[in-house]
Steps between C-alpha positions, in 0.01 A plus 500: 500500500187451289658670204808273520271188488345639187843532335615148595185362342562668175657207316222261596242754405651553156472127435143501608427813291655349180299183551184699568564713191553197280167361631328833415645494150383150442147549633472874428374531857650695785620325818292766679138394555375752757546870588704422813731765635595805293861453378504129567526409130573126556208472748710341775349718769806726544655793305874397435779563253364219288191712430725778384685261274164372360400852406831571338462180284147604417605840370813371330320227305160676484317196635131511552381462852137431591288777645561412857875503452489834305302661787748364751793627297353857494681588824417874487132436409516746203315257274804415293786251516838660421858533614394724780335215667835311510659805656228499767541136568881533529472785736250315713735199525796723578323702769235258606283796591167398323512798261286512179231278654716188471427203722122578509219312342361673204177630651691627808753669277236673307321616808831627646579691183158659488541607863840636438381703189212638705735600780735660245212696346380623836864592595539699176163676561606578865848625391334720235257639754782564750701675226210719416436576864869586551493726199181677636652536842829640352301751294295593804821555705643706217183706473498549883865613491429740215194638682706547813771681310246719336331577840846584646576728200162675528535540877851647453383734229203606717724555799746710302222693336355588839835635604584668171421845649736439787837584343845470654497851621175449693641186662830670597284783648312244709829356619643846569199640679429197708389578857635294786270212587456280812492128511569187705704188472349180624560127549317205639557636844240775431235234465182566298550861370203707391630689199192713469558630861862568401385710205243680720772591746699667224758224417522478127749219430626181661824300491427125560746245635536207254710282740852463615820328402556241227251353257306265725117489526532484875657842496213669310305759699174325572288810433682624188249372242197606709653851562573544127139404414356739749727789401399459136130467594527825696687680212803557715847507328721229653861389494677216668810422704708200589693479824851372429698246700768458231863482615643462153406548132399135451242541773366828358458351157247262665330808647470649156324178385276512807397853408439426130292186586267695722465793255432282194188624327453799739518873411596706798513874444748573788868378515633161601726540803800314624483517885846458641558578871752486776353201686594238752493216245777656294714547813436146623602357162787740445424847364611517137769750406405843364593388151287188529204702625545731199509195265194345666296823440625556143420142405151520616422845361651408163320171497159669564548774235622251241165331540321829435417606849571840668733425792559703807741441792356501856763561776612741765734787556816320610504263200411775253792706627736202544508163322248588231618852434612428139405676177353186350261465802417822680584701198298291258199326658213655689509479878225416746654663806424353842529738790240544772567866579360850455706554185713325244863510589581340169353724229606458136311507166515118495264477798158404362334391830561560872380259769461759773336287766396164627410398857708812577375804311623864582269667239159347578333203675621159382135395484223551238147573597279190469800262461700302742863609497756626507593553133825581331441836318665650195519813295539469131670779306477367140206427281576134466158397356552738201871422465451127505196480270613767261840365448400131497642351820342220714331319211318813372488566130636850525400813314834662440836365405776541749867537415676176605832599639718301741457611863803341650827692524685175519623315184272217399755225572495553880585236757378450857725472798480121468640528144159414357415682176158661505269368226448732202124510562571722800635779287306823555232589251297766671460835313594836642197688358358578842797461730 
């Protein structure tokens, strides 16, 4: 609205300007007799289009203004009157935003400009300092990363140098000449386990429950992290197992994720077990078909080995000789055989461990001296710590290369009973060097 009033007053202003200019020519004096407001060329107390017209006349006809008018026409305060000042004035009138110190008294404008220049200088100094600090920080980060890489390289070289004398034949002999060892498997139900007492009683390894079912924090074993910490502090090889509630392959894929989440950053030296059992839950929900049970196990085992872990299947006699008795399972993956008896009624080269007793134990007491019990007890028939660390499973760097051959007897494009295609990352990748 204010801008429109300025435009409608243009005709009258032009008449006044011509009259004023004639008077100036006649007397060789400007109509301006005081500094007034910057940009207010005609000294009427307001910056309007007439002031822009007056400046245009001035530059077109090279008229001489007195000192106060010249100062007031220098709208950008650069010490010189030129066409730029007209541009500044036109922009001010179009936007009415007070740019270029227009609409201020001269002293105020000079003070504002000085303040702006100081702020600009300080901003430039600060930005330069920030740029220098960012450059220093980036260089420090780069140096730290390089140092970490070099430390890793040196550690790897030192590790391999220490093991240089241990050739593949020596490792294979350790695997071949392994003597059966005793261990236990534990969960939160065993409470606060004293691992040093376990070792003193002759138990040399432990399988620790991670949790059960799908990938939910509420289904983590509450003692898993603590048991891992104590096993490593005691120098006891440990592995882990997840109890499965999966009724289809979609559910078991979540159990794979559950396992990988809990194992992230850890380096177990015993296998990672899939615990699938004939329980009341499966019957109450509808026991999956034999083929679905097979697909559930295969999906988990392939998912674990694809992530670089050494998998093992925990289950009992009836399933091993029934639903799961397929070459790609019982003929391919290691078995942790569960049978509380005086002997193994399922005995094949694939059996790596035997859970021979729990609260019922026909070979010895279910208890361990100095510890509250009972305990699930196991025999181990394979030198898993050497196999896993030497061939680079379970996040270990590995000493020897292993031949990577598919372990599944099924074609890669297999489908579940539900018609769901198994993801390619579940293809078998375990080597046969020690199978």
